[in-house]
PDBQT receptor file of N, H, CA, C and O in Angstrom, charges set to zero:
ATOM      1  N   MET A   1       0.848  -1.152   0.000  1.00  0.00    +0.000 N 
ATOM      2  CA  MET A   1       0.000   0.000   0.000  1.00  0.00    +0.000 C 
ATOM      3  C   MET A   1       0.904   1.228   0.000  1.00  0.00    +0.000 C 
ATOM      4  O   MET A   1       1.964   1.231   0.625  1.00  0.00    +0.000 OA
ATOM      5  N   SER A   2       0.477   2.260  -0.701  1.00  0.00    +0.000 N 
ATOM      6  H   SER A   2      -0.385   2.258  -1.209  1.00  0.00    +0.000 HD
ATOM      7  CA  SER A   2       1.231   3.508  -0.704  1.00  0.00    +0.000 C 
ATOM      8  C   SER A   2       0.288   4.682  -0.926  1.00  0.00    +0.000 C 
ATOM      9  O   SER A   2      -0.833   4.522  -1.409  1.00  0.00    +0.000 OA
ATOM     10  N   VAL A   3       0.760   5.841  -0.570  1.00  0.00    +0.000 N 
ATOM     11  H   VAL A   3       1.671   5.971  -0.177  1.00  0.00    +0.000 HD
ATOM     12  CA  VAL A   3       0.029   7.085  -0.790  1.00  0.00    +0.000 C 
ATOM     13  C   VAL A   3       0.772   7.836  -1.883  1.00  0.00    +0.000 C 
ATOM     14  O   VAL A   3       1.988   8.013  -1.805  1.00  0.00    +0.000 OA
ATOM     15  N   VAL A   4       0.041   8.278  -2.906  1.00  0.00    +0.000 N 
ATOM     16  H   VAL A   4      -0.947   8.134  -2.969  1.00  0.00    +0.000 HD
ATOM     17  CA  VAL A   4       0.652   8.983  -4.031  1.00  0.00    +0.000 C 
ATOM     18  C   VAL A   4       0.029  10.364  -4.145  1.00  0.00    +0.000 C 
ATOM     19  O   VAL A   4      -1.194  10.502  -4.173  1.00  0.00    +0.000 OA
ATOM     20  N   PHE A   5       0.868  11.376  -4.209  1.00  0.00    +0.000 N 
ATOM     21  H   PHE A   5       1.862  11.264  -4.186  1.00  0.00    +0.000 HD
ATOM     22  CA  PHE A   5       0.417  12.753  -4.395  1.00  0.00    +0.000 C 
ATOM     23  C   PHE A   5       0.642  13.136  -5.847  1.00  0.00    +0.000 C 
ATOM     24  O   PHE A   5       1.725  12.918  -6.390  1.00  0.00    +0.000 OA
ATOM     25  N   ASN A   6      -0.372  13.703  -6.473  1.00  0.00    +0.000 N 
ATOM     26  H   ASN A   6      -1.252  13.880  -6.032  1.00  0.00    +0.000 HD
ATOM     27  CA  ASN A   6      -0.249  14.228  -7.827  1.00  0.00    +0.000 C 
ATOM     28  C   ASN A   6      -0.404  15.732  -7.771  1.00  0.00    +0.000 C 
ATOM     29  O   ASN A   6      -1.197  16.254  -6.987  1.00  0.00    +0.000 OA
ATOM     30  N   ASN A   7       0.348  16.422  -8.597  1.00  0.00    +0.000 N 
ATOM     31  H   ASN A   7       0.992  15.998  -9.234  1.00  0.00    +0.000 HD
ATOM     32  CA  ASN A   7       0.241  17.874  -8.649  1.00  0.00    +0.000 C 
ATOM     33  C   ASN A   7      -1.049  18.222  -9.371  1.00  0.00    +0.000 C 
ATOM     34  O   ASN A   7      -1.144  18.069 -10.589  1.00  0.00    +0.000 OA
ATOM     35  N   SER A   8      -2.033  18.684  -8.632  1.00  0.00    +0.000 N 
ATOM     36  H   SER A   8      -1.957  18.808  -7.642  1.00  0.00    +0.000 HD
ATOM     37  CA  SER A   8      -3.340  18.960  -9.218  1.00  0.00    +0.000 C 
ATOM     38  C   SER A   8      -3.432  20.355  -9.812  1.00  0.00    +0.000 C 
ATOM     39  O   SER A   8      -4.422  20.680 -10.469  1.00  0.00    +0.000 OA
ATOM     40  N   ILE A   9      -2.431  21.176  -9.599  1.00  0.00    +0.000 N 
ATOM     41  H   ILE A   9      -1.627  20.912  -9.066  1.00  0.00    +0.000 HD
ATOM     42  CA  ILE A   9      -2.451  22.536 -10.134  1.00  0.00    +0.000 C 
ATOM     43  C   ILE A   9      -1.672  22.543 -11.441  1.00  0.00    +0.000 C 
ATOM     44  O   ILE A   9      -0.453  22.369 -11.440  1.00  0.00    +0.000 OA
ATOM     45  N   GLN A  10      -2.360  22.739 -12.540  1.00  0.00    +0.000 N 
ATOM     46  H   GLN A  10      -3.350  22.880 -12.541  1.00  0.00    +0.000 HD
ATOM     47  CA  GLN A  10      -1.731  22.776 -13.856  1.00  0.00    +0.000 C 
ATOM     48  C   GLN A  10      -1.704  24.219 -14.339  1.00  0.00    +0.000 C 
ATOM     49  O   GLN A  10      -2.747  24.787 -14.661  1.00  0.00    +0.000 OA
ATOM     50  N   ASP A  11      -0.528  24.808 -14.392  1.00  0.00    +0.000 N 
ATOM     51  H   ASP A  11       0.320  24.346 -14.131  1.00  0.00    +0.000 HD
ATOM     52  CA  ASP A  11      -0.374  26.180 -14.843  1.00  0.00    +0.000 C 
ATOM     53  C   ASP A  11       0.318  26.162 -16.196  1.00  0.00    +0.000 C 
ATOM     54  O   ASP A  11       1.384  25.562 -16.340  1.00  0.00    +0.000 OA
ATOM     55  N   ILE A  12      -0.270  26.804 -17.175  1.00  0.00    +0.000 N 
ATOM     56  H   ILE A  12      -1.136  27.291 -17.058  1.00  0.00    +0.000 HD
ATOM     57  CA  ILE A  12       0.281  26.790 -18.526  1.00  0.00    +0.000 C 
ATOM     58  C   ILE A  12       1.668  27.414 -18.559  1.00  0.00    +0.000 C 
ATOM     59  O   ILE A  12       2.535  26.948 -19.299  1.00  0.00    +0.000 OA
ATOM     60  N   THR A  13       1.889  28.447 -17.781  1.00  0.00    +0.000 N 
ATOM     61  H   THR A  13       1.185  28.826 -17.180  1.00  0.00    +0.000 HD
ATOM     62  CA  THR A  13       3.180  29.138 -17.798  1.00  0.00    +0.000 C 
ATOM     63  C   THR A  13       4.211  28.460 -16.905  1.00  0.00    +0.000 C 
ATOM     64  O   THR A  13       5.378  28.854 -16.914  1.00  0.00    +0.000 OA
ATOM     65  N   LYS A  14       3.815  27.460 -16.140  1.00  0.00    +0.000 N 
ATOM     66  H   LYS A  14       2.868  27.140 -16.132  1.00  0.00    +0.000 HD
ATOM     67  CA  LYS A  14       4.711  26.709 -15.242  1.00  0.00    +0.000 C 
ATOM     68  C   LYS A  14       5.365  27.605 -14.200  1.00  0.00    +0.000 C 
ATOM     69  O   LYS A  14       6.488  27.333 -13.773  1.00  0.00    +0.000 OA
ATOM     70  N   GLN A  15       4.693  28.653 -13.788  1.00  0.00    +0.000 N 
ATOM     71  H   GLN A  15       3.782  28.874 -14.134  1.00  0.00    +0.000 HD
ATOM     72  CA  GLN A  15       5.237  29.540 -12.770  1.00  0.00    +0.000 C 
ATOM     73  C   GLN A  15       4.830  29.046 -11.393  1.00  0.00    +0.000 C 
ATOM     74  O   GLN A  15       3.669  28.707 -11.161  1.00  0.00    +0.000 OA
ATOM     75  N   ASN A  16       5.782  29.008 -10.492  1.00  0.00    +0.000 N 
ATOM     76  H   ASN A  16       6.725  29.284 -10.681  1.00  0.00    +0.000 HD
ATOM     77  CA  ASN A  16       5.490  28.653  -9.104  1.00  0.00    +0.000 C 
ATOM     78  C   ASN A  16       5.226  29.935  -8.331  1.00  0.00    +0.000 C 
ATOM     79  O   ASN A  16       6.159  30.633  -7.933  1.00  0.00    +0.000 OA
ATOM     80  N   THR A  17       3.986  30.234  -8.128  1.00  0.00    +0.000 N 
ATOM     81  H   THR A  17       3.228  29.667  -8.452  1.00  0.00    +0.000 HD
ATOM     82  CA  THR A  17       3.645  31.395  -7.326  1.00  0.00    +0.000 C 
ATOM     83  C   THR A  17       3.472  30.953  -5.886  1.00  0.00    +0.000 C 
ATOM     84  O   THR A  17       3.360  29.760  -5.601  1.00  0.00    +0.000 OA
ATOM     85  N   ARG A  18       3.451  31.907  -4.989  1.00  0.00    +0.000 N 
ATOM     86  H   ARG A  18       3.542  32.876  -5.220  1.00  0.00    +0.000 HD
ATOM     87  CA  ARG A  18       3.361  31.580  -3.570  1.00  0.00    +0.000 C 
ATOM     88  C   ARG A  18       2.090  30.797  -3.247  1.00  0.00    +0.000 C 
ATOM     89  O   ARG A  18       2.116  29.938  -2.366  1.00  0.00    +0.000 OA
ATOM     90  N   GLY A  19       0.993  31.065  -3.924  1.00  0.00    +0.000 N 
ATOM     91  H   GLY A  19       0.972  31.763  -4.640  1.00  0.00    +0.000 HD
ATOM     92  CA  GLY A  19      -0.264  30.371  -3.661  1.00  0.00    +0.000 C 
ATOM     93  C   GLY A  19      -0.274  28.925  -4.113  1.00  0.00    +0.000 C 
ATOM     94  O   GLY A  19      -1.098  28.140  -3.645  1.00  0.00    +0.000 OA
ATOM     95  N   ASN A  20       0.635  28.551  -5.024  1.00  0.00    +0.000 N 
ATOM     96  H   ASN A  20       1.305  29.189  -5.404  1.00  0.00    +0.000 HD
ATOM     97  CA  ASN A  20       0.679  27.178  -5.527  1.00  0.00    +0.000 C 
ATOM     98  C   ASN A  20       1.601  26.278  -4.718  1.00  0.00    +0.000 C 
ATOM     99  O   ASN A  20       1.590  25.064  -4.916  1.00  0.00    +0.000 OA
ATOM    100  N   ASN A  21       2.390  26.831  -3.822  1.00  0.00    +0.000 N 
ATOM    101  H   ASN A  21       2.399  27.818  -3.660  1.00  0.00    +0.000 HD
ATOM    102  CA  ASN A  21       3.334  26.044  -3.032  1.00  0.00    +0.000 C 
ATOM    103  C   ASN A  21       2.684  25.603  -1.731  1.00  0.00    +0.000 C 
ATOM    104  O   ASN A  21       2.118  26.419  -1.003  1.00  0.00    +0.000 OA
ATOM    105  N   TYR A  22       2.766  24.306  -1.439  1.00  0.00    +0.000 N 
ATOM    106  H   TYR A  22       3.226  23.643  -2.030  1.00  0.00    +0.000 HD
ATOM    107  CA  TYR A  22       2.207  23.798  -0.197  1.00  0.00    +0.000 C 
ATOM    108  C   TYR A  22       3.018  22.608   0.292  1.00  0.00    +0.000 C 
ATOM    109  O   TYR A  22       3.797  22.023  -0.461  1.00  0.00    +0.000 OA
ATOM    110  N   ARG A  23       2.830  22.258   1.552  1.00  0.00    +0.000 N 
ATOM    111  H   ARG A  23       2.198  22.734   2.163  1.00  0.00    +0.000 HD
ATOM    112  CA  ARG A  23       3.508  21.120   2.186  1.00  0.00    +0.000 C 
ATOM    113  C   ARG A  23       2.464  20.210   2.811  1.00  0.00    +0.000 C 
ATOM    114  O   ARG A  23       1.397  20.662   3.228  1.00  0.00    +0.000 OA
ATOM    115  N   CYS A  24       2.780  18.937   2.870  1.00  0.00    +0.000 N 
ATOM    116  H   CYS A  24       3.647  18.571   2.532  1.00  0.00    +0.000 HD
ATOM    117  CA  CYS A  24       1.876  17.967   3.473  1.00  0.00    +0.000 C 
ATOM    118  C   CYS A  24       2.716  16.956   4.243  1.00  0.00    +0.000 C 
ATOM    119  O   CYS A  24       3.684  16.418   3.706  1.00  0.00    +0.000 OA
ATOM    120  N   GLN A  25       2.356  16.696   5.484  1.00  0.00    +0.000 N 
ATOM    121  H   GLN A  25       1.569  17.133   5.919  1.00  0.00    +0.000 HD
ATOM    122  CA  GLN A  25       3.010  15.660   6.271  1.00  0.00    +0.000 C 
ATOM    123  C   GLN A  25       2.063  14.482   6.359  1.00  0.00    +0.000 C 
ATOM    124  O   GLN A  25       0.883  14.646   6.669  1.00  0.00    +0.000 OA
ATOM    125  N   LEU A  26       2.578  13.292   6.087  1.00  0.00    +0.000 N 
ATOM    126  H   LEU A  26       3.537  13.158   5.836  1.00  0.00    +0.000 HD
ATOM    127  CA  LEU A  26       1.768  12.079   6.069  1.00  0.00    +0.000 C 
ATOM    128  C   LEU A  26       2.005  11.285   7.353  1.00  0.00    +0.000 C 
ATOM    129  O   LEU A  26       3.113  10.808   7.598  1.00  0.00    +0.000 OA
ATOM    130  N   PHE A  27       0.966  11.149   8.165  1.00  0.00    +0.000 N 
ATOM    131  H   PHE A  27       0.066  11.537   7.966  1.00  0.00    +0.000 HD
ATOM    132  CA  PHE A  27       1.015  10.355   9.392  1.00  0.00    +0.000 C 
ATOM    133  C   PHE A  27       0.011   9.217   9.281  1.00  0.00    +0.000 C 
ATOM    134  O   PHE A  27      -1.123   9.426   8.851  1.00  0.00    +0.000 OA
ATOM    135  N   VAL A  28       0.425   8.014   9.668  1.00  0.00    +0.000 N 
ATOM    136  H   VAL A  28       1.347   7.844  10.017  1.00  0.00    +0.000 HD
ATOM    137  CA  VAL A  28      -0.460   6.851   9.718  1.00  0.00    +0.000 C 
ATOM    138  C   VAL A  28      -0.311   6.229  11.093  1.00  0.00    +0.000 C 
ATOM    139  O   VAL A  28       0.774   5.780  11.462  1.00  0.00    +0.000 OA
ATOM    140  N   ASN A  29      -1.388   6.200  11.847  1.00  0.00    +0.000 N 
ATOM    141  H   ASN A  29      -2.270   6.564  11.548  1.00  0.00    +0.000 HD
ATOM    142  CA  ASN A  29      -1.400   5.649  13.206  1.00  0.00    +0.000 C 
ATOM    143  C   ASN A  29      -0.310   6.252  14.089  1.00  0.00    +0.000 C 
ATOM    144  O   ASN A  29       0.305   5.547  14.889  1.00  0.00    +0.000 OA
ATOM    145  N   GLY A  30      -0.076   7.540  13.944  1.00  0.00    +0.000 N 
ATOM    146  H   GLY A  30      -0.576   8.112  13.294  1.00  0.00    +0.000 HD
ATOM    147  CA  GLY A  30       0.893   8.236  14.777  1.00  0.00    +0.000 C 
ATOM    148  C   GLY A  30       2.328   8.186  14.291  1.00  0.00    +0.000 C 
ATOM    149  O   GLY A  30       3.200   8.795  14.910  1.00  0.00    +0.000 OA
ATOM    150  N   TYR A  31       2.602   7.483  13.206  1.00  0.00    +0.000 N 
ATOM    151  H   TYR A  31       1.893   6.988  12.703  1.00  0.00    +0.000 HD
ATOM    152  CA  TYR A  31       3.948   7.402  12.649  1.00  0.00    +0.000 C 
ATOM    153  C   TYR A  31       4.031   8.272  11.401  1.00  0.00    +0.000 C 
ATOM    154  O   TYR A  31       3.154   8.222  10.538  1.00  0.00    +0.000 OA
ATOM    155  N   GLN A  32       5.101   9.076  11.311  1.00  0.00    +0.000 N 
ATOM    156  H   GLN A  32       5.814   9.116  12.011  1.00  0.00    +0.000 HD
ATOM    157  CA  GLN A  32       5.272   9.903  10.125  1.00  0.00    +0.000 C 
ATOM    158  C   GLN A  32       5.927   9.080   9.029  1.00  0.00    +0.000 C 
ATOM    159  O   GLN A  32       6.998   8.505   9.229  1.00  0.00    +0.000 OA
ATOM    160  N   PHE A  33       5.274   9.025   7.859  1.00  0.00    +0.000 N 
ATOM    161  H   PHE A  33       4.404   9.493   7.697  1.00  0.00    +0.000 HD
ATOM    162  CA  PHE A  33       5.789   8.246   6.739  1.00  0.00    +0.000 C 
ATOM    163  C   PHE A  33       6.285   9.112   5.597  1.00  0.00    +0.000 C 
ATOM    164  O   PHE A  33       6.790   8.586   4.606  1.00  0.00    +0.000 OA
ATOM    165  N   GLY A  34       6.156  10.396   5.709  1.00  0.00    +0.000 N 
ATOM    166  H   GLY A  34       5.746  10.823   6.515  1.00  0.00    +0.000 HD
ATOM    167  CA  GLY A  34       6.690  11.235   4.647  1.00  0.00    +0.000 C 
ATOM    168  C   GLY A  34       6.290  12.677   4.785  1.00  0.00    +0.000 C 
ATOM    169  O   GLY A  34       5.376  13.040   5.526  1.00  0.00    +0.000 OA
ATOM    170  N   LYS A  35       7.010  13.484   4.040  1.00  0.00    +0.000 N 
ATOM    171  H   LYS A  35       7.753  13.190   3.438  1.00  0.00    +0.000 HD
ATOM    172  CA  LYS A  35       6.711  14.910   3.950  1.00  0.00    +0.000 C 
ATOM    173  C   LYS A  35       6.764  15.266   2.471  1.00  0.00    +0.000 C 
ATOM    174  O   LYS A  35       7.791  15.078   1.819  1.00  0.00    +0.000 OA
ATOM    175  N   TYR A  36       5.661  15.779   1.944  1.00  0.00    +0.000 N 
ATOM    176  H   TYR A  36       4.827  15.932   2.474  1.00  0.00    +0.000 HD
ATOM    177  CA  TYR A  36       5.564  16.133   0.536  1.00  0.00    +0.000 C 
ATOM    178  C   TYR A  36       5.569  17.649   0.400  1.00  0.00    +0.000 C 
ATOM    179  O   TYR A  36       4.798  18.346   1.061  1.00  0.00    +0.000 OA
ATOM    180  N   ILE A  37       6.440  18.147  -0.457  1.00  0.00    +0.000 N 
ATOM    181  H   ILE A  37       7.066  17.581  -0.993  1.00  0.00    +0.000 HD
ATOM    182  CA  ILE A  37       6.490  19.570  -0.782  1.00  0.00    +0.000 C 
ATOM    183  C   ILE A  37       6.329  19.650  -2.290  1.00  0.00    +0.000 C 
ATOM    184  O   ILE A  37       7.201  19.189  -3.026  1.00  0.00    +0.000 OA
ATOM    185  N   ASN A  38       5.231  20.227  -2.764  1.00  0.00    +0.000 N 
ATOM    186  H   ASN A  38       4.523  20.601  -2.166  1.00  0.00    +0.000 HD
ATOM    187  CA  ASN A  38       4.874  20.089  -4.173  1.00  0.00    +0.000 C 
ATOM    188  C   ASN A  38       5.847  20.739  -5.136  1.00  0.00    +0.000 C 
ATOM    189  O   ASN A  38       5.923  20.301  -6.283  1.00  0.00    +0.000 OA
ATOM    190  N   HIS A  39       6.588  21.749  -4.744  1.00  0.00    +0.000 N 
ATOM    191  H   HIS A  39       6.525  22.105  -3.811  1.00  0.00    +0.000 HD
ATOM    192  CA  HIS A  39       7.503  22.414  -5.670  1.00  0.00    +0.000 C 
ATOM    193  C   HIS A  39       8.967  22.027  -5.447  1.00  0.00    +0.000 C 
ATOM    194  O   HIS A  39       9.854  22.600  -6.080  1.00  0.00    +0.000 OA
ATOM    195  N   VAL A  40       9.235  21.067  -4.559  1.00  0.00    +0.000 N 
ATOM    196  H   VAL A  40       8.514  20.601  -4.044  1.00  0.00    +0.000 HD
ATOM    197  CA  VAL A  40      10.599  20.644  -4.256  1.00  0.00    +0.000 C 
ATOM    198  C   VAL A  40      10.655  19.119  -4.299  1.00  0.00    +0.000 C 
ATOM    199  O   VAL A  40       9.754  18.446  -3.799  1.00  0.00    +0.000 OA
ATOM    200  N   GLY A  41      11.695  18.589  -4.888  1.00  0.00    +0.000 N 
ATOM    201  H   GLY A  41      12.427  19.136  -5.295  1.00  0.00    +0.000 HD
ATOM    202  CA  GLY A  41      11.957  17.162  -4.824  1.00  0.00    +0.000 C 
ATOM    203  C   GLY A  41      11.125  16.300  -5.750  1.00  0.00    +0.000 C 
ATOM    204  O   GLY A  41      10.043  16.693  -6.187  1.00  0.00    +0.000 OA
ATOM    205  N   PRO A  42      11.646  15.114  -6.043  1.00  0.00    +0.000 N 
ATOM    206  CA  PRO A  42      10.966  14.234  -6.983  1.00  0.00    +0.000 C 
ATOM    207  C   PRO A  42      10.007  13.231  -6.344  1.00  0.00    +0.000 C 
ATOM    208  O   PRO A  42       9.233  12.605  -7.068  1.00  0.00    +0.000 OA
ATOM    209  N   GLN A  43      10.024  13.050  -5.021  1.00  0.00    +0.000 N 
ATOM    210  H   GLN A  43      10.653  13.558  -4.433  1.00  0.00    +0.000 HD
ATOM    211  CA  GLN A  43       9.232  11.978  -4.420  1.00  0.00    +0.000 C 
ATOM    212  C   GLN A  43       7.761  12.352  -4.347  1.00  0.00    +0.000 C 
ATOM    213  O   GLN A  43       7.390  13.373  -3.767  1.00  0.00    +0.000 OA
ATOM    214  N   THR A  44       6.916  11.493  -4.955  1.00  0.00    +0.000 N 
ATOM    215  H   THR A  44       7.217  10.663  -5.426  1.00  0.00    +0.000 HD
ATOM    216  CA  THR A  44       5.466  11.690  -4.898  1.00  0.00    +0.000 C 
ATOM    217  C   THR A  44       4.758  10.477  -4.314  1.00  0.00    +0.000 C 
ATOM    218  O   THR A  44       3.583  10.565  -3.959  1.00  0.00    +0.000 OA
ATOM    219  N   ALA A  45       5.454   9.335  -4.208  1.00  0.00    +0.000 N 
ATOM    220  H   ALA A  45       6.409   9.263  -4.497  1.00  0.00    +0.000 HD
ATOM    221  CA  ALA A  45       4.854   8.114  -3.664  1.00  0.00    +0.000 C 
ATOM    222  C   ALA A  45       5.516   7.781  -2.330  1.00  0.00    +0.000 C 
ATOM    223  O   ALA A  45       6.741   7.804  -2.204  1.00  0.00    +0.000 OA
ATOM    224  N   PHE A  46       4.683   7.471  -1.338  1.00  0.00    +0.000 N 
ATOM    225  H   PHE A  46       3.688   7.452  -1.440  1.00  0.00    +0.000 HD
ATOM    226  CA  PHE A  46       5.167   7.153  -0.003  1.00  0.00    +0.000 C 
ATOM    227  C   PHE A  46       4.609   5.791   0.397  1.00  0.00    +0.000 C 
ATOM    228  O   PHE A  46       3.426   5.687   0.720  1.00  0.00    +0.000 OA
ATOM    229  N   PRO A  47       5.440   4.741   0.382  1.00  0.00    +0.000 N 
ATOM    230  CA  PRO A  47       4.957   3.408   0.744  1.00  0.00    +0.000 C 
ATOM    231  C   PRO A  47       4.664   3.294   2.236  1.00  0.00    +0.000 C 
ATOM    232  O   PRO A  47       5.342   3.898   3.068  1.00  0.00    +0.000 OA
ATOM    233  N   ILE A  48       3.643   2.509   2.555  1.00  0.00    +0.000 N 
ATOM    234  H   ILE A  48       3.092   2.018   1.880  1.00  0.00    +0.000 HD
ATOM    235  CA  ILE A  48       3.289   2.212   3.941  1.00  0.00    +0.000 C 
ATOM    236  C   ILE A  48       3.559   0.728   4.147  1.00  0.00    +0.000 C 
ATOM    237  O   ILE A  48       2.894  -0.103   3.527  1.00  0.00    +0.000 OA
ATOM    238  N   PRO A  49       4.520   0.371   5.005  1.00  0.00    +0.000 N 
ATOM    239  CA  PRO A  49       4.887  -1.031   5.185  1.00  0.00    +0.000 C 
ATOM    240  C   PRO A  49       3.744  -1.858   5.768  1.00  0.00    +0.000 C 
ATOM    241  O   PRO A  49       2.883  -1.344   6.482  1.00  0.00    +0.000 OA
ATOM    242  N   GLY A  50       3.759  -3.141   5.447  1.00  0.00    +0.000 N 
ATOM    243  H   GLY A  50       4.459  -3.558   4.867  1.00  0.00    +0.000 HD
ATOM    244  CA  GLY A  50       2.776  -4.053   6.009  1.00  0.00    +0.000 C 
ATOM    245  C   GLY A  50       2.907  -4.125   7.520  1.00  0.00    +0.000 C 
ATOM    246  O   GLY A  50       4.007  -3.992   8.056  1.00  0.00    +0.000 OA
ATOM    247  N   GLY A  51       1.804  -4.332   8.203  1.00  0.00    +0.000 N 
ATOM    248  H   GLY A  51       0.910  -4.440   7.767  1.00  0.00    +0.000 HD
ATOM    249  CA  GLY A  51       1.807  -4.404   9.649  1.00  0.00    +0.000 C 
ATOM    250  C   GLY A  51       1.411  -3.105  10.318  1.00  0.00    +0.000 C 
ATOM    251  O   GLY A  51       1.080  -3.103  11.504  1.00  0.00    +0.000 OA
ATOM    252  N   ILE A  52       1.434  -2.018   9.602  1.00  0.00    +0.000 N 
ATOM    253  H   ILE A  52       1.703  -2.019   8.639  1.00  0.00    +0.000 HD
ATOM    254  CA  ILE A  52       1.030  -0.733  10.169  1.00  0.00    +0.000 C 
ATOM    255  C   ILE A  52      -0.489  -0.620  10.172  1.00  0.00    +0.000 C 
ATOM    256  O   ILE A  52      -1.079  -0.127  11.134  1.00  0.00    +0.000 OA
ATOM    257  N   ILE A  53      -1.117  -1.073   9.101  1.00  0.00    +0.000 N 
ATOM    258  H   ILE A  53      -0.639  -1.474   8.319  1.00  0.00    +0.000 HD
ATOM    259  CA  ILE A  53      -2.576  -1.022   8.981  1.00  0.00    +0.000 C 
ATOM    260  C   ILE A  53      -3.135  -2.427   9.167  1.00  0.00    +0.000 C 
ATOM    261  O   ILE A  53      -2.692  -3.365   8.504  1.00  0.00    +0.000 OA
ATOM    262  N   ASN A  54      -4.097  -2.575  10.057  1.00  0.00    +0.000 N 
ATOM    263  H   ASN A  54      -4.457  -1.813  10.596  1.00  0.00    +0.000 HD
ATOM    264  CA  ASN A  54      -4.742  -3.859  10.295  1.00  0.00    +0.000 C 
ATOM    265  C   ASN A  54      -5.892  -4.009   9.303  1.00  0.00    +0.000 C 
ATOM    266  O   ASN A  54      -6.926  -3.355   9.445  1.00  0.00    +0.000 OA
ATOM    267  N   HIS A  55      -5.715  -4.862   8.306  1.00  0.00    +0.000 N 
ATOM    268  H   HIS A  55      -4.875  -5.393   8.191  1.00  0.00    +0.000 HD
ATOM    269  CA  HIS A  55      -6.721  -5.043   7.261  1.00  0.00    +0.000 C 
ATOM    270  C   HIS A  55      -7.912  -5.879   7.727  1.00  0.00    +0.000 C 
ATOM    271  O   HIS A  55      -8.940  -5.911   7.052  1.00  0.00    +0.000 OA
ATOM    272  N   GLU A  56      -7.791  -6.548   8.858  1.00  0.00    +0.000 N 
ATOM    273  H   GLU A  56      -6.955  -6.522   9.406  1.00  0.00    +0.000 HD
ATOM    274  CA  GLU A  56      -8.866  -7.418   9.340  1.00  0.00    +0.000 C 
ATOM    275  C   GLU A  56      -9.748  -6.743  10.379  1.00  0.00    +0.000 C 
ATOM    276  O   GLU A  56     -10.680  -7.368  10.885  1.00  0.00    +0.000 OA
ATOM    277  N   ALA A  57      -9.485  -5.508  10.705  1.00  0.00    +0.000 N 
ATOM    278  H   ALA A  57      -8.727  -5.001  10.294  1.00  0.00    +0.000 HD
ATOM    279  CA  ALA A  57     -10.264  -4.821  11.742  1.00  0.00    +0.000 C 
ATOM    280  C   ALA A  57     -11.539  -4.235  11.195  1.00  0.00    +0.000 C 
ATOM    281  O   ALA A  57     -12.307  -3.625  11.939  1.00  0.00    +0.000 OA
TER     282      ALA A  57
């Protein structure tokens, strides 16, 4: 299982304005699994290891 962030803001001019920049911290059951910054870095997929989520609950 993984969480994938896609850049939903499509700007024709490809300008990064202050309103288009945001950050997101991903927490699952109290554990931080990633930090996404939409205008920095290539990582968009954050895997969640087995055993963190109980699929039988």
